[in-house]
N, C-alpha and C positions, 0 to 999 in steps of 0.2 A: 346567563349564557353558558352553555355547556362547553367545557374545554375539550378540544379534539385531541386524541392520542397522537403522540409524535410519530410521524411517518418514518418507517425504517427505509433507509436507502440501500439498495442492492448494488450488485456489480453492474458495470456498464453492459448493455445488451450487445451481443455480437450481431453486427449487421452483415448483409451480403457484401461481398467484395466489390467495391465501386469500380474496379478496373477489370472485373471478370468479363471475359469474352473478347478482349482486345489487348494488344501489347503496346498500346500507344502511350500517350502522356500519363504519367502517374503510375505506370506499371512498376511493381517492386518497391513502392514507397511504403514505409512503415506508417501505420495509422494509430492514433490514440484512442480509437473507438473501443478497443478491447482491453484497456488498462484502467485500473481503479486504485486510488490511494486509500489505504487502510491505516487509521491512526490507532495506535495502542497506548492506552493510559496504563502504565506499568503499576502505579500505586493502587489504582482502582481495580485493576485486573480485567479491564474491558477493552474491546476492540470494536471499531465501527468504520464503515465506509464514509469518507467525507470528501465529496467531489471538489470542494473548495480548495483542497490541497493541490489540485492540478495547477493552480496559479498562486500557490503559497498563501491562500486565503482560507485555510481551514479554521474551524472554531478555535482550536488551540493556538494558531499563529496570529489571529487577528489582534491588533492592538499591541503587539510585542515588537520591540526593537531587538534584532538579533546581533549579538556581539561575536567577535572572532575567536574567543577562547572560552572553554568551560569554566576556567578559574574565575572569570568575571561574574559568574552567576552561581556562587557556591551553594545557595539554598534552593536551586531549581528542581522541579519535578521532572523525572525522566519520562520520555515518550519515544515511540518509534513510528516513523512514517514508512509503511511497507507498500511498495509498488507491486500490485498483483495483475499479471497479464493472463487473460483467458484465451484459450485457443480452441477452435472448433475442430473436432476429429470425427472420423466415421462413427465412432462409438458414442459421441456426444462431447460436450464441452469439458475442458479440464483446466486446472491451474498449470500454466506453462512456464511463466516467469515470476519469480518472487524474490524481491530484493529489499533489504531493510536499511534505513538511514536513522541515525540517532538524532534526537532533538531534546533540548532541555528548556524548561520554561519556568520563570518565577513571576507569577501574576502580580505579586505584591509590589514589585518594582518595575513591572511591565518590560522585563528584559529576558533574553533567552540566548541559547546557543544552537546553531545548526550550521552545517557546511553546505551552502547553496551549490557549489560545484559537485559535491558528493551526491546531493539529492538529484541533480540533473543527470549525472553519470549513471546513478543507480536506476533511474527511470529508463534510461536508454538500455541498460543491461537487462532489465525486466522485459522490455519489448523484444529484445534479442534472445529471450527464453533462458536467461541465466537464473540460477538459484544462489543467492548470496544472503545468508542469514547467520553466518558463523560469528559475527560481532555481537549478536543478541545474547542476553543472559537467559538462563534456564526458564525463569518465570515467564519472560516475554515470549519465548518460543512456544511454551505451553499455551499461552493465551492465543497466539496466532494459530497454532494447530487446531485448537478447539473451535476457534472462530471459523476457520475454513471448513472444517468437518461439519459444523452445525449449519453453516450457510447453505451448503449443498453437498451432502455426503457422496452423491454420485460423482460430482466433479473431483472430490478428494480421491475417491477410489480409482478414477481414471488417470490421476496425476502420476508423475514419474516417481520411481522408487527413490531417486535422489532427493526430491522434495520431502517425502515422508521420512527418510533417514535423517535429513538435515533438521527436521523439526521434532524428531523423537528425542525425548530427554529422560 
C-alpha cells in the first residue's frame, strides 16, 4: 500500500461576514474563523499550522502535563505558539494580528511549561490586530518571518510595516 504524503494545513479560510447586511444579533462579535495557530519548533527550525492548538490539542501538546514553572522542566525543548489573524482588505488578505506565546516540552517525562492565561490573552490580542513578538528569540523570529513569507508572499507584502519590522532580525 502506497503511503500518502502528509497533507499541509494552511491558514483558516476567510469566510463572508455572517452578520453582513444586518446589525442585529451577533453584530460586532469577534470570530475565530480568521485565526490560525502556528507552532514553531525552535530546535528543528520549523513552523507549521496546527489547528489542534485552538483547543490546546496540538501534536506538541498532546500527552503532556503542563506545570506552573519552567524550572520544573529543565531539559524541555523550546516551542512557540503563534496566533496569526488574517484580515481581508480591498487589496487582498493580510497578516493583521500576530502574537507569540512560549511553550516548553520534555517528551521523555511527558511534562512541559506554558501559561494558559497568556495563551488565551495572546489569542485575544491577535484577534484585536496586535503584533506581540518581542519575547521571541532571533532564531524564532526568523523562522516565523520565513514561514509567513513562504506561505503567501502577497499576504506578507500587504501586511503592516510594524509586523515586518518586528520580525526583522
